[in-house]
C-alpha positions as CSV (number, residue, x, y, z in Angstrom):
1,M,6.1,60.4,39.8
2,A,4.6,61.8,42.9
3,E,1.1,63.1,42.8
4,T,0.8,66.8,42.5
5,K,-2.1,69.2,42.4
6,F,-1.6,70.1,38.8
7,D,-2.7,73.6,39.5
8,V,-2.1,74.7,35.9
9,L,-4.4,71.9,34.6
10,K,-7.2,72.1,37.1
11,G,-9.0,74.7,35.0
12,R,-10.1,77.0,37.9
13,D,-10.2,79.9,35.3
14,R,-12.4,78.2,32.7
15,G,-14.7,81.2,33.0
16,N,-11.9,83.2,31.4
17,W,-11.8,80.9,28.3
18,I,-14.9,82.3,26.6
19,K,-14.3,84.7,23.8
20,L,-16.2,87.9,23.4
21,R,-17.0,86.8,19.8
22,T,-18.9,83.8,21.2
23,I,-21.0,85.9,23.5
24,T,-21.9,88.4,20.7
25,L,-22.8,85.7,18.2
26,L,-25.1,84.0,20.7
27,R,-26.6,87.4,21.5
28,W,-27.2,88.1,17.8
29,G,-29.1,84.8,17.7
30,A,-31.2,85.8,20.7
31,I,-31.9,89.2,19.3
32,S,-33.1,87.7,16.0
33,G,-35.3,85.2,17.8
34,Q,-36.9,88.0,19.9
35,I,-37.6,90.2,16.9
36,V,-39.2,87.3,15.0
37,A,-41.3,86.2,18.0
38,I,-42.7,89.7,18.6
39,L,-43.5,90.3,14.9
40,V,-45.2,86.9,14.6
41,A,-47.2,87.4,17.8
42,Q,-48.4,90.8,16.5
43,E,-49.1,90.0,12.9
44,L,-50.1,86.3,13.0
45,F,-51.8,86.0,16.3
46,N,-53.2,89.6,16.4
47,L,-51.7,90.4,19.8
48,D,-51.6,94.0,20.9
49,L,-48.0,94.4,22.3
50,E,-46.1,97.4,23.4
51,I,-44.1,97.1,20.3
52,G,-42.2,100.3,20.8
53,L,-41.1,99.4,24.3
54,C,-40.2,95.9,23.2
55,L,-38.1,97.1,20.3
56,M,-36.4,99.6,22.6
57,V,-35.5,96.8,25.0
58,I,-34.1,94.7,22.1
59,S,-32.2,97.7,20.8
60,V,-30.3,97.9,24.1
61,S,-28.8,94.4,23.3
62,V,-28.1,95.5,19.7
63,I,-26.3,98.6,20.9
64,G,-24.3,96.6,23.5
65,N,-23.2,94.1,20.8
66,L,-22.2,96.9,18.4
67,I,-20.2,98.7,21.1
68,A,-18.4,95.4,22.1
69,M,-17.5,94.7,18.4
70,V,-16.1,98.2,17.8
71,I,-14.2,98.6,21.1
72,F,-12.8,95.1,21.6
73,P,-11.1,92.7,19.2
74,E,-13.0,89.6,18.3
75,A,-10.4,87.3,19.8
76,K,-10.6,89.0,23.2
77,R,-11.2,86.6,26.1
78,L,-13.3,88.0,28.9
79,S,-12.6,87.4,32.5
80,E,-15.1,85.5,34.5
81,S,-16.4,88.7,36.1
82,E,-16.9,90.2,32.7
83,N,-18.6,87.1,31.4
84,L,-20.8,87.1,34.5
85,L,-21.9,90.7,33.8
86,M,-22.6,89.8,30.1
87,V,-24.8,86.9,31.1
88,L,-26.5,88.9,33.9
89,F,-27.3,91.6,31.3
90,D,-28.9,89.1,29.0
91,L,-30.9,87.7,32.0
92,L,-32.2,91.2,32.9
93,Q,-32.9,92.1,29.3
94,L,-35.0,88.9,28.8
95,S,-36.8,89.5,32.1
96,L,-37.7,93.0,31.1
97,L,-39.0,91.7,27.7
98,L,-41.1,89.1,29.5
99,Y,-42.5,91.9,31.7
100,L,-43.7,93.7,28.6
101,T,-45.2,90.5,27.1
102,G,-47.2,88.8,29.8
103,G,-44.7,87.5,32.4
104,L,-45.2,83.8,33.1
105,H,-48.3,83.8,30.9
106,N,-45.8,84.0,28.0
107,P,-44.8,80.5,26.9
108,F,-41.3,81.8,26.1
109,S,-40.6,82.4,29.8
110,I,-38.9,79.0,29.9
111,L,-35.9,80.7,28.1
112,I,-35.0,82.4,31.3
113,L,-33.2,79.1,32.2
114,G,-30.5,79.8,29.6
115,P,-28.2,82.0,31.5
116,V,-28.2,79.6,34.5
117,M,-27.2,76.7,32.2
118,V,-24.3,78.8,30.7
119,S,-23.1,79.7,34.2
120,A,-23.3,76.1,35.5
121,S,-21.3,75.0,32.5
122,A,-18.5,77.6,32.5
123,F,-18.4,79.7,35.6
124,T,-17.5,79.0,39.2
125,L,-20.0,77.7,41.8
126,R,-20.3,81.2,43.4
127,S,-21.3,82.8,40.0
128,T,-23.8,80.0,39.3
129,I,-25.5,80.4,42.7
130,F,-25.7,84.2,42.2
131,L,-27.3,83.8,38.8
132,A,-29.7,81.2,40.1
133,I,-30.8,83.5,42.9
134,V,-31.3,86.4,40.5
135,T,-33.3,84.1,38.1
136,I,-35.6,82.9,40.9
137,L,-36.2,86.5,42.0
138,A,-36.9,87.6,38.5
139,V,-39.4,84.7,37.9
140,T,-41.1,85.5,41.2
141,L,-41.6,89.1,40.3
142,L,-42.8,88.2,36.8
143,A,-45.5,86.0,38.3
144,E,-47.1,89.0,39.9
145,I,-45.8,92.1,38.1
146,H,-46.2,92.2,34.3
147,L,-48.1,93.8,31.5
148,P,-51.0,91.6,30.4
149,L,-51.2,90.1,26.9
150,R,-54.1,91.7,24.9
151,T,-55.5,90.9,21.6
152,Q,-56.3,93.8,19.2
153,E,-59.9,93.4,20.1
154,G,-59.1,94.2,23.7
155,F,-59.4,90.7,25.2
156,I,-56.8,89.8,27.9
157,L,-55.1,86.5,27.4
158,R,-54.2,84.8,30.7
159,I,-54.0,81.4,32.1
160,P,-55.5,80.3,35.4
161,D,-53.6,81.3,38.5
162,L,-53.0,77.6,39.3
163,F,-51.1,77.2,36.0
164,V,-49.1,80.4,36.7
165,F,-48.1,79.0,40.0
166,G,-47.3,75.7,38.3
167,N,-45.1,77.5,35.8
168,W,-43.3,79.3,38.6
169,I,-42.7,76.1,40.5
170,A,-41.5,74.3,37.3
171,I,-39.1,77.1,36.4
172,V,-37.7,77.3,40.0
173,I,-37.2,73.5,40.1
174,A,-35.7,73.6,36.6
175,V,-33.2,76.3,37.7
176,L,-32.1,74.2,40.7
177,F,-32.2,70.7,39.1
178,L,-30.8,71.6,35.7
179,G,-28.2,73.9,37.3
180,I,-27.0,71.1,39.6
181,Y,-27.2,68.5,36.8
182,S,-25.3,70.6,34.3
183,R,-22.7,71.6,37.0
184,R,-22.1,68.0,38.0
185,V,-21.7,66.8,34.5
186,T,-19.4,69.7,33.6
187,V,-17.2,69.1,36.7
188,E,-16.9,65.4,35.8
189,M,-15.9,66.2,32.3
190,H,-13.4,68.8,33.4
191,A,-11.9,66.5,36.0
192,M,-11.5,63.7,33.4
193,S,-9.9,66.2,31.0
194,D,-7.5,67.4,33.6
195,A,-6.6,63.9,34.7
196,L,-6.0,62.7,31.1
197,Q,-3.7,65.7,30.6
198,A,-1.8,64.8,33.7
199,T,-1.6,61.2,32.4
200,Y,-0.2,62.4,29.1
201,M,2.4,64.5,30.9
202,A,3.4,61.5,33.0
203,L,3.7,59.2,30.0
204,S,5.7,61.9,28.1
205,R,8.1,62.2,31.0
206,E,8.6,58.5,31.2
207,Q,9.1,58.3,27.5
208,K,11.7,61.0,27.6
209,L,13.5,59.2,30.4
210,T,13.5,56.0,28.3
211,D,14.9,57.9,25.3
212,I,17.6,59.5,27.4
213,G,18.6,56.0,28.7
214,G,19.0,54.8,25.1
215,V,21.1,57.8,24.2
216,V,23.3,57.3,27.3
217,A,23.7,53.6,26.4
218,A,24.6,54.4,22.9
219,A,27.2,57.0,24.0
220,A,28.7,54.5,26.4
221,H,29.0,52.0,23.6
222,E,30.4,54.4,21.0
223,L,33.0,56.0,23.4
224,G,34.3,52.6,24.6
225,T,36.5,52.1,21.6
226,P,38.2,55.6,21.5
227,L,38.7,55.4,25.3
228,A,40.4,52.0,25.0
229,T,42.6,53.4,22.3
230,I,43.6,56.4,24.4
231,K,44.4,54.1,27.3
232,L,46.5,51.8,25.2
233,T,48.4,54.7,23.6
234,S,49.0,56.4,27.0
235,A,50.4,53.1,28.4
236,E,52.8,52.8,25.5
237,L,53.9,56.5,26.0
238,I,54.5,55.8,29.7
239,E,57.0,53.0,28.8
240,D,58.7,55.1,26.1
241,L,59.0,58.2,28.3
242,A,60.8,56.4,31.2
243,D,63.7,58.8,30.7
244,R,61.5,61.9,30.6
245,P,59.7,62.0,34.0
246,D,57.9,65.3,33.2
247,L,56.3,64.0,30.0
248,Q,55.7,60.6,31.6
249,E,53.6,62.3,34.3
250,D,51.4,63.8,31.5
251,A,51.0,60.4,29.9
252,K,49.9,58.9,33.3
253,L,47.5,61.8,33.7
254,I,46.0,61.0,30.3
255,R,45.5,57.3,31.3
256,E,43.9,58.3,34.6
257,Q,41.5,60.6,32.9
258,A,40.7,57.9,30.3
259,D,39.9,55.5,33.2
260,R,37.8,58.1,34.8
261,C,35.8,58.6,31.6
262,R,35.3,54.8,31.4
263,D,34.0,54.7,35.0
264,I,31.6,57.6,34.3
265,M,30.2,56.0,31.2
266,R,29.8,52.7,33.1
267,S,27.7,54.5,35.7
268,M,25.6,56.1,33.1
269,G,24.7,53.1,31.1
270,R,25.9,49.8,29.8
271,A,27.0,49.0,26.3
272,G,24.4,48.7,23.5
273,K,22.4,51.0,21.3
274,D,18.6,51.4,21.3
275,D,18.0,47.9,20.2
276,L,15.4,45.4,21.1
277,H,17.3,44.2,24.2
278,L,16.4,47.5,25.8
279,R,12.7,47.0,24.9
280,R,12.3,43.5,26.4
281,A,13.1,42.1,29.8
282,P,12.1,39.4,32.2
283,L,8.9,40.2,34.1
284,E,10.7,40.4,37.5
285,A,13.3,42.8,36.0
286,V,10.5,45.1,34.8
287,L,8.9,45.0,38.3
288,R,12.2,45.7,40.0
289,E,12.8,48.6,37.6
290,A,9.4,50.0,38.5
291,A,10.0,49.6,42.2
292,E,13.6,50.9,42.2
293,P,12.7,54.5,43.3
294,H,10.9,53.1,46.4
295,L,13.4,50.5,47.6
296,D,15.1,52.9,50.0
297,R,12.1,54.5,51.6
298,G,12.1,52.5,54.8
299,K,9.7,49.8,53.7
300,S,10.6,46.2,52.7
301,I,9.5,45.2,49.2
302,H,9.3,41.5,48.6
303,F,9.2,39.8,45.1
304,D,7.5,36.4,44.6
305,A,7.3,34.6,41.2
306,I,5.1,31.6,40.6
307,A,4.4,29.6,37.4
308,L,0.9,28.3,37.3
309,T,1.7,25.3,35.1
310,D,4.8,23.1,34.7
311,E,5.0,23.9,31.0
312,D,5.5,27.6,31.7
313,Y,8.1,27.4,34.5
314,E,10.3,29.9,32.7
315,Q,9.7,33.5,33.7
316,P,8.0,35.4,30.7
317,I,9.9,38.0,28.8
318,V,7.7,41.1,28.5
319,L,7.9,44.4,26.6
320,R,9.5,47.3,28.6
321,R,6.8,49.9,27.7
322,P,7.1,53.2,29.4
323,E,3.3,53.2,30.3
324,V,3.7,49.8,31.9
325,I,6.7,50.8,34.0
326,H,5.2,54.1,35.0
327,G,1.8,52.6,35.9
328,L,3.3,49.8,38.0
329,R,5.6,52.4,39.7
330,N,2.6,54.4,40.8
331,L,0.8,51.4,42.2
332,I,4.0,50.4,44.1
333,Q,4.4,53.9,45.3
334,N,0.8,53.8,46.7
335,G,1.6,50.6,48.5
336,V,4.8,51.9,50.0
337,D,3.1,55.1,51.1
338,F,0.4,53.3,53.1
339,A,2.2,50.2,54.2
340,R,3.3,49.7,57.8
341,E,6.5,47.8,57.1
342,N,6.2,45.5,54.0
343,V,5.0,45.5,50.5
344,W,4.6,42.2,48.4
345,I,4.8,42.1,44.7
346,E,3.6,38.7,43.5
347,T,3.7,37.5,39.9
348,E,2.0,34.5,38.3
349,W,1.8,33.4,34.7
350,S,0.3,30.8,32.5
351,A,0.3,30.2,28.8
352,D,-2.5,32.8,28.3
353,Q,-2.2,35.3,31.1
354,I,0.2,37.2,33.3
355,Y,-0.8,38.3,36.8
356,V,0.8,40.9,39.1
357,R,-0.5,41.5,42.6
358,I,0.7,44.3,44.8
359,M,-0.1,44.0,48.5
360,D,0.8,45.8,51.7
361,D,0.3,45.4,55.4
362,G,-1.4,48.8,55.9
363,E,-5.0,49.7,56.7
364,G,-6.3,49.0,53.2
365,Y,-8.7,51.1,51.1
366,P,-11.6,52.8,52.8
367,P,-14.5,50.4,52.1
368,H,-16.8,53.1,50.9
369,L,-14.3,54.3,48.2
370,I,-13.3,50.9,46.7
371,G,-15.9,51.3,44.0
372,R,-14.5,54.7,43.0
373,I,-10.8,53.9,43.1
374,G,-9.3,55.1,39.8
375,D,-11.5,58.2,39.5
376,P,-9.5,61.4,39.2
377,F,-9.4,64.1,41.9
378,M,-10.8,61.8,44.5
379,R,-9.6,62.2,48.0
380,R,-10.6,60.8,51.3
381,R,-11.4,63.3,54.0
382,R,-8.9,63.1,56.8
383,N,-9.8,63.7,60.4
384,P,-8.0,66.6,62.0
385,G,-6.2,64.3,64.4
386,E,-5.3,61.6,61.9
387,P,-1.6,61.6,60.9
388,R,-0.8,62.2,57.3
389,K,0.4,59.2,55.3
390,R,1.9,61.4,52.7
391,P,3.3,64.6,54.3
392,E,5.1,65.7,51.1
393,Y,1.8,66.2,49.1
394,E,-1.9,66.1,49.3
395,G,-3.2,63.1,47.3
396,M,-6.0,63.7,44.8
397,G,-6.4,60.2,43.3
398,L,-4.4,61.2,40.3
399,G,-1.7,58.6,40.9
400,L,-4.1,55.7,40.8
401,F,-6.0,57.2,37.9
402,I,-2.7,57.6,35.9
403,A,-1.7,54.0,36.8
404,K,-5.1,52.6,35.8
405,T,-5.3,54.6,32.6
406,L,-1.7,53.7,31.5
407,L,-2.0,50.0,32.4
408,E,-5.4,49.6,30.7
409,R,-3.9,51.2,27.7
410,S,-1.4,48.4,27.6
411,G,-4.3,45.8,27.7
412,A,-4.4,45.1,31.4
413,E,-7.4,44.8,33.7
414,L,-7.1,46.2,37.2
415,T,-8.9,45.1,40.4
416,F,-8.8,46.9,43.7
417,A,-9.7,45.2,47.0
418,N,-8.7,44.7,50.6
419,A,-6.9,41.6,51.8
420,S,-9.0,41.4,54.9
421,D,-12.6,42.0,55.7
422,P,-13.2,43.6,59.2
423,F,-16.5,41.6,59.4
424,G,-15.1,38.4,57.9
425,E,-12.6,35.7,58.7
426,A,-9.0,36.6,59.5
427,P,-6.7,36.3,56.5
428,A,-4.4,33.3,56.1
429,D,-1.4,35.5,56.3
430,P,-2.2,38.2,59.0
431,T,0.6,40.4,57.7
432,R,-0.9,40.8,54.3
433,R,-4.0,42.5,55.4
434,G,-3.9,45.8,53.6
435,A,-4.7,46.9,50.1
436,V,-4.5,44.6,47.1
437,V,-4.2,45.6,43.5
438,E,-4.3,42.8,40.8
439,V,-3.2,43.6,37.3
440,V,-4.0,40.9,34.7
441,W,-2.7,41.0,31.1
442,P,-3.5,38.7,28.3
443,R,-0.1,37.3,27.6
444,A,-0.2,38.3,23.9
445,K,-0.6,42.0,24.9
446,I,2.9,42.4,26.5
447,D,4.7,39.2,25.5
448,G,8.2,40.0,24.5
449,Q,9.3,36.5,23.4
450,P,11.0,36.4,19.9
451,R,8.4,35.6,17.2
452,S,8.9,33.1,14.5
453,G,11.3,34.4,11.9
454,E,13.6,36.1,14.4
455,E,15.7,32.9,14.9
456,G,15.9,33.4,18.6
457,Y,17.6,36.7,18.5
458,L,16.2,40.1,19.3
459,G,17.0,41.8,16.0
460,P,19.7,44.1,14.7
461,N,20.6,47.4,16.3
462,Q,18.6,50.3,15.1
463,P,20.2,53.8,14.7
464,L,19.0,56.4,17.2
465,E,16.9,59.3,15.9
466,I,17.9,62.4,17.8
């Protein structure tokens, strides 16, 4: 399957996924914490706070929550702009509360980082940058403009200016560093989630194609007998209606249509139900099946098979798993896309392992990306004058990620490399100088040889479940 952008899966609108109920519940938690902090500061630590103004600022959040709960349903999902306004409101409310309670002299000033973390985790980069700028401006103003903290005896509680400056520096650095850190981790998680969803879709598609093939094979098998009966009966009618040319023509037409049905069923699939014969095949047959969509794309695909030991000279029979075929097909597609003229598919096997190497005569992988091959949504920047290797789509690394994920799921280990080193010796075969992918299975993982007790046959036919 060709790589696509998976626009539906890329999650550009994740900021629209947050429910209003989630925001209101978090805000109720913040309101409760603010009320408790103010009461404890006044009653336990004997601070003389502007309690009326503080409660008025908190009441604004209470009123906002009550209005949201009354007007909108709990399951309402806010758009990103609406969510941004909600978070911005919380940031400004907290900044005003800090203004009334000592600014950066208040140890709770660190909570101003919360809105930025929420934005970095859920919103777009533009929204995150905007909130970060607003936060830094708010902290800068709070460092100079605020109501002082006083005790009930009239003493002003303040920390040295050097520590205030240190708090300002720490919060600004935390906004930048934690914002970038949270953003980076979230992007990686979202990219992996999107790529795994794409992998699931690819595997489901391959499984459906395999199931359809089994249904077609079963239909061809079951219709063979009635078609043969129709053909035999029509042949007898043709002989018996020699004196009735008009009816004989109808009998001939019936035989021709029966032959046509036979040819159609042959083209759709060969005889046999969904039995174990369809689930096992020689290794080279599986590789040829995987390469079949790319055989007529203008590149030559060569198949080589080598037994590593004399005892294992017979080609192994492997399981025809959809994930194996689809993963190999993506690797072969990648080789065909970037090859100049030739792609080689080498297979080697021993008593314990099965090796498959896919090589091409292209330019190979960019050296600085080899360590990242297999990561989702990874693309190499192309120079404006560089011709496009894949004019039909813009690659994002999803093809190799899907192939790597599916093949590793089957028990394989993948290695990506280049056949030639621009700073090393010339390769033994100068044509095989491009990318190399080696897939290694423990033979027990995909071995399709009959086990003991099967008496050399592949088992009885199993009915299809449709």
